[in-house]
C-alpha positions in Angstrom: -71.7 -61.4 -11.8 -72.5 -59.7 -15.1 -75.1 -62.4 -15.8 -76.7 -61.8 -12.4 -76.5 -58.1 -12.9 -78.4 -58.3 -16.1 -81.4 -59.7 -14.3 -81.7 -56.6 -12.2 -80.8 -53.9 -14.7 -84.1 -52.0 -14.0 -82.5 -50.8 -10.8 -79.5 -49.4 -12.7 -80.9 -47.8 -15.8 -81.4 -44.4 -14.1 -78.0 -44.3 -12.5 -75.7 -41.5 -13.6 -74.0 -43.5 -16.4 -70.2 -43.0 -16.4 -69.5 -42.5 -20.1 -72.3 -43.8 -22.2 -72.2 -43.6 -26.0 -75.1 -43.3 -28.4 -76.2 -46.8 -29.5 -75.3 -47.7 -33.1 -78.5 -47.7 -35.2 -79.5 -51.0 -36.6 -82.1 -51.6 -39.3 -82.2 -55.4 -39.5 -85.4 -56.9 -38.0 -85.1 -60.0 -35.9 -88.1 -61.9 -34.7 -88.1 -62.9 -31.1 -90.5 -65.3 -29.2 -89.6 -64.9 -25.5 -91.1 -67.2 -22.9 -94.5 -66.4 -21.4 -96.3 -68.1 -18.5 -99.8 -67.8 -17.1 -101.4 -68.4 -13.7 -105.2 -68.6 -13.6 -108.3 -69.6 -11.8 -112.0 -69.1 -12.5 -111.9 -65.3 -12.4 -108.2 -64.2 -12.3 -105.5 -64.5 -14.9 -101.9 -63.4 -14.3 -99.4 -63.5 -17.2 -95.6 -63.7 -16.3 -93.3 -62.3 -19.0 -89.5 -62.4 -18.7 -87.7 -59.3 -20.0 -84.2 -58.3 -21.0 -84.0 -54.7 -19.7 -81.8 -53.4 -22.5 -81.8 -54.5 -26.1 -80.4 -53.4 -29.4 -82.8 -51.9 -31.9 -84.5 -54.0 -34.5 -85.8 -56.9 -32.5 -89.6 -57.6 -32.7 -91.0 -59.3 -29.6 -94.1 -57.3 -28.7 -96.4 -59.3 -30.9 -98.1 -62.7 -31.1 -98.9 -64.3 -27.6 -97.1 -61.5 -25.7 -99.1 -58.8 -27.3 -102.3 -60.8 -26.9 -101.6 -61.3 -23.2 -100.9 -57.6 -22.8 -104.1 -56.6 -24.7 -106.2 -58.8 -22.5 -104.8 -57.4 -19.3 -106.4 -54.6 -17.4 -103.3 -53.7 -15.4 -99.5 -53.9 -15.9 -97.0 -54.8 -13.2 -93.2 -54.1 -13.5 -90.3 -54.7 -11.1 -90.1 -50.9 -10.7 -91.9 -47.8 -11.9 -88.9 -45.5 -12.2 -89.1 -42.2 -10.2 -88.1 -38.9 -11.8 -84.3 -38.6 -12.6 -83.7 -36.0 -9.8 -85.1 -38.3 -7.1 -83.3 -41.3 -8.5 -80.0 -39.4 -8.5 -80.5 -38.4 -4.9 -81.2 -42.0 -3.9 -78.1 -43.3 -5.7 -75.9 -40.7 -4.1 -77.4 -41.5 -0.6 -76.9 -45.2 -1.0 -73.9 -45.6 -3.4 -71.4 -42.9 -2.5 -69.1 -43.8 0.4 -69.0 -41.7 3.5 -66.1 -39.2 4.0 -63.1 -40.9 5.4 -63.7 -44.2 3.6 -60.5 -45.5 1.9 -60.5 -45.1 -1.9 -62.2 -48.0 -3.6 -59.1 -48.9 -5.5 -57.3 -49.4 -2.1 -60.1 -51.7 -0.9 -59.6 -54.1 -3.7 -56.9 -56.9 -3.5 -53.7 -55.7 -5.1 -54.1 -58.3 -7.8 -57.4 -56.7 -9.0 -56.4 -53.0 -8.9 -54.8 -52.8 -12.4 -57.8 -54.5 -14.0 -60.2 -52.2 -12.2 -58.3 -49.1 -13.2 -58.2 -50.3 -16.8 -62.0 -51.0 -16.8 -62.6 -47.4 -15.6 -60.2 -45.9 -18.1 -61.8 -47.9 -20.9 -64.9 -45.9 -20.2 -63.1 -42.7 -21.0 -62.7 -41.7 -17.3 -59.7 -41.2 -15.0 -58.6 -44.4 -13.3 -59.7 -43.0 -9.9 -63.1 -41.7 -11.1 -65.1 -44.3 -9.1 -63.0 -44.3 -6.0 -65.7 -42.6 -3.9 -68.3 -45.1 -4.9 -69.3 -48.0 -2.7 -68.3 -51.3 -4.4 -71.9 -52.2 -5.5 -72.4 -48.9 -7.4 -69.0 -49.2 -9.1 -69.9 -52.8 -10.2 -73.3 -51.7 -11.6 -71.7 -48.8 -13.5 -69.1 -51.0 -14.9 -71.8 -53.4 -16.0 -74.1 -50.9 -17.6 -71.7 -48.6 -19.5 -70.2 -51.3 -21.7 -73.6 -52.5 -22.8 -74.5 -49.0 -23.9 -71.3 -48.8 -25.9 -72.2 -52.1 -27.6 -75.5 -50.6 -28.7 -77.9 -51.9 -26.0 -80.4 -49.3 -24.9 -83.3 -49.3 -22.3 -85.4 -47.5 -24.9 -85.5 -50.8 -26.9 -86.1 -52.8 -23.7 -89.5 -54.3 -22.9 -90.1 -52.2 -19.8 -90.1 -48.9 -21.7 -92.1 -50.4 -24.6 -94.7 -52.0 -22.3 -94.9 -48.8 -20.2 -95.6 -46.7 -23.3 -98.2 -49.1 -24.6 -99.9 -49.2 -21.2 -100.0 -45.4 -21.1 -101.5 -45.3 -24.6 -104.1 -47.8 -23.7 -104.9 -46.2 -20.4 -103.8 -49.3 -18.3 -102.5 -48.6 -14.8 -98.8 -49.5 -14.2 -97.5 -50.4 -10.8 -94.2 -51.7 -9.4 -93.5 -54.7 -7.3 -90.7 -52.7 -5.7 -89.7 -49.1 -5.1 -86.4 -47.5 -6.1 -85.6 -47.2 -2.4 -86.1 -51.0 -2.0 -84.1 -51.9 -5.1 -81.1 -49.7 -4.2 -81.4 -50.8 -0.6 -80.8 -54.5 -1.6 -77.4 -53.5 -3.0 -76.5 -51.1 -0.3 -77.4 -53.7 2.3 -75.0 -56.3 1.0 -72.0 -57.0 3.3 -68.7 -55.3 2.5 -67.3 -58.7 1.6 -70.1 -59.4 -0.8 -70.0 -56.0 -2.4 -66.2 -56.3 -3.1 -66.8 -59.8 -4.5 -69.5 -58.4 -6.7 -67.1 -55.8 -8.0 -64.3 -58.2 -8.5 -66.4 -60.7 -10.4 -67.8 -57.9 -12.6 -64.2 -56.7 -13.5 -63.2 -60.3 -14.2 -66.1 -60.8 -16.6 -65.9 -57.5 -18.5 -63.6 -58.9 -21.3 -66.4 -61.4 -22.2 -69.4 -59.1 -21.7 -70.2 -58.9 -25.4 -70.4 -62.6 -25.8 -72.3 -63.2 -22.6 -74.9 -60.6 -23.3 -75.4 -61.8 -26.9 -75.8 -65.4 -25.6 -78.4 -64.3 -23.0 -80.4 -62.2 -25.5 -80.3 -65.2 -27.9 -81.6 -67.5 -25.2 -84.3 -65.0 -24.3 -85.3 -64.3 -27.9 -85.7 -68.1 -28.6 -87.7 -68.8 -25.5 -85.0 -70.9 -23.8 -85.4 -70.3 -20.1 -83.5 -73.5 -19.1 -80.4 -72.2 -21.1 -80.8 -68.8 -19.5 -80.9 -70.5 -16.1 -77.7 -72.3 -16.9 -76.0 -69.0 -17.7 -77.4 -67.6 -14.5 -76.3 -70.5 -12.3 -72.6 -69.9 -13.2 -72.8 -66.5 -11.6 -74.9 -67.5 -8.7 -72.1 -69.8 -7.5 -69.8 -66.7 -7.1 -71.7 -65.2 -4.2 -74.5 -67.0 -2.3 -75.3 -63.7 -0.4 -75.7 -61.7 -3.7 -77.8 -64.5 -5.2 -80.0 -64.7 -2.1 -80.6 -60.9 -1.9 -80.9 -60.1 -5.6 -82.7 -63.2 -6.8 -84.0 -65.9 -4.5 -85.6 -63.7 -1.8 -87.2 -61.4 -4.4 -88.6 -64.3 -6.3 -90.2 -65.6 -3.1 -91.8 -62.2 -2.4 -93.1 -61.9 -5.9 -94.6 -65.3 -5.8 -96.4 -64.4 -2.6 -97.6 -61.2 -4.4 -99.0 -63.3 -7.3 -100.7 -65.7 -4.9 -102.4 -62.9 -3.0 -103.4 -61.1 -6.3 -105.2 -64.3 -7.4 -107.8 -63.4 -4.7 -108.9 -60.4 -6.8 -110.7 -60.9 -10.2 -109.1 -59.5 -13.3 -106.3 -60.0 -15.8 -102.8 -58.8 -15.0 -99.6 -58.6 -17.2 -96.5 -59.0 -15.0 -93.1 -58.2 -16.6 -89.9 -58.9 -14.7 -86.3 -59.8 -15.6 -86.1 -63.1 -17.4 -83.6 -64.4 -14.9 -86.3 -64.3 -12.3 -88.4 -66.7 -14.4 -85.6 -69.3 -15.0 -84.0 -72.0 -12.9 -84.8 -73.9 -9.7 -85.4 -70.7 -7.6 -87.6 -69.0 -10.2 -90.8 -67.3 -9.4 -92.7 -70.2 -11.0 -90.8 -72.7 -8.7 -91.6 -70.5 -5.7 -95.2 -70.5 -6.7 -95.3 -74.2 -7.0 -94.0 -74.5 -3.4 -96.9 -72.4 -2.2 -99.5 -74.4 -4.2 -99.9 -72.2 -7.3 -99.2 -73.6 -10.8 -97.7 -71.5 -13.6 -98.0 -72.9 -17.1 -95.9 -72.0 -20.2 -98.0 -70.3 -22.9 -97.3 -72.1 -26.2 -96.9 -70.0 -29.3 
């Protein structure tokens, strides 16, 4: 599930992180050429750029075709325009903290998973029962995000923050495809079974999170969406419900948005998690099903 979680990290970045550590500074520069697509007709152009929401410092990606596409665009569209931290914290508490009387989360897990869950929490520098009042989806996202921060990944280096800052400097409007309420609602609306499965899968994959994330970033940086899709498909098999809610259904809605936006002239730069632009259920595949062609931009 960590692979799937990484495609939706924009929803988690403002969550109250459990025990984040400052990223380790890196000075080496690494050139990245992530994939970029375009949908266009006579008077409308929409670029589709896949992001990795958190990156280590030192990677150069906002240049060449990506920067050219951004510069040509009159507006920017992200998965989410983050609300202020106080509002986000309130939304998280409302959707992610279990009601009074709910059994502790540790007791909801199968006995065979409790020790690993407790160890994962303790490894973050917290008491083993620190997440017991969380609903399973929130515990899973916290356990996914905190290790990445400890490994040196930071949203400040991620494309969303870089693109947002560049748009602000250039006076370009920035809108979100979804609201924070919607994104958190997707997780909170998962069945109890799916939420627990999400948490169990996250705990199972924590020992390999460093290798998984490095592989995903490498696929992204080298513009290999098919390889990224292969990584994603392994996780999608774990829970069809989670895959449908977090990936497939959202991709279909975003494809509909793109098709409708084509009716209005202009140039738009759309940046969403790279996992949404990879695989048989990608935004591009959904566009093709409704008669809209997305082409890879060579560079």
